C-alpha positions in Angstrom: 126.1 117.0 79.5 125.7 117.2 83.2 124.8 114.2 85.3 121.4 114.9 86.9 120.2 113.3 90.0 117.0 111.5 89.9 114.4 113.2 92.1 113.6 111.4 95.3 110.4 109.5 95.3 107.9 111.2 97.5 106.2 109.9 100.6 103.4 108.3 98.6 105.8 105.7 97.3 107.0 104.5 100.7 106.0 101.0 101.8 104.2 102.6 104.8 102.0 104.8 102.5 101.3 102.0 100.1 100.2 100.0 103.2 97.9 102.9 104.1 96.4 102.9 100.7 95.8 99.1 100.8 94.1 99.5 104.2 92.0 102.4 103.0 90.7 100.4 100.1 90.3 97.3 102.2 88.2 99.2 104.7 85.8 100.3 102.0 85.6 96.8 100.6 85.0 95.3 104.0 82.2 97.8 104.4 80.7 96.4 101.2 80.7 99.7 99.5 81.7 100.7 96.0 83.7 103.8 95.4 80.6 105.5 94.1 78.6 104.6 97.2 81.3 105.9 99.5 81.5 109.1 97.5 77.8 109.5 97.8 77.9 109.1 101.6 80.6 111.8 101.7 78.9 114.1 99.2 82.1 113.9 97.1 82.8 112.7 93.6 83.9 109.1 92.8 87.1 110.5 91.4 87.9 111.9 94.9 87.7 108.3 96.3 89.7 106.9 93.4 92.4 109.5 93.8 92.5 108.9 97.6 92.8 105.1 97.2 95.5 105.4 94.6 97.6 108.0 96.3 96.9 110.7 93.7 95.3 112.7 96.4 96.6 112.8 100.0 94.1 112.8 102.8 94.4 115.0 105.8 93.3 113.6 109.2 89.9 115.3 109.1 89.1 113.7 105.8 90.2 110.3 107.1 87.9 110.7 110.1 84.9 111.5 107.7 85.8 108.5 105.6 86.0 106.2 108.6 82.6 107.4 109.8 81.1 106.8 106.4 82.5 103.3 106.5 81.1 102.6 109.9 84.5 102.2 111.6 86.3 104.4 114.1 89.5 106.1 113.4 91.3 104.2 116.1 90.1 100.9 114.6 91.4 101.9 111.2 94.8 103.0 112.7 95.0 99.7 114.6 94.5 97.7 111.4 97.1 99.9 109.6 99.6 99.5 112.5 99.1 95.8 112.6 99.7 95.5 108.9 103.0 97.5 109.3 104.1 95.5 112.4 103.4 92.1 110.8 104.6 93.0 107.3 101.3 91.8 105.8 102.0 93.8 102.7 104.8 92.1 100.8 107.1 93.8 98.3 105.0 92.3 95.5 101.8 93.7 97.0 103.5 97.1 97.3 104.5 97.0 93.6 101.0 95.8 92.6 99.5 98.7 94.5 101.9 101.1 92.9 101.1 99.7 89.5 97.4 100.3 90.1 98.3 104.0 90.1 
């Protein structure tokens, strides 16, 4: 029996991406919207929002712009909050694990 290497965990499992997901969900919650309400504003399904917030679906920059607009925030404001979270380590290891467990 050969010794197989475990596959590397992808970028969605990095602390930085988990922080992004927490900020994405937080932006929606701060806007006072449910996933269904945001999905309706975007003319998308609720599962699109769920998958985006859990990391099952990666967003491109254009999609993030549309989401930010639907939430009433600018892309620079979203990025500033994300960057601040990264710089200050606001997302602890336990928070990252909890976010991963939500997947």
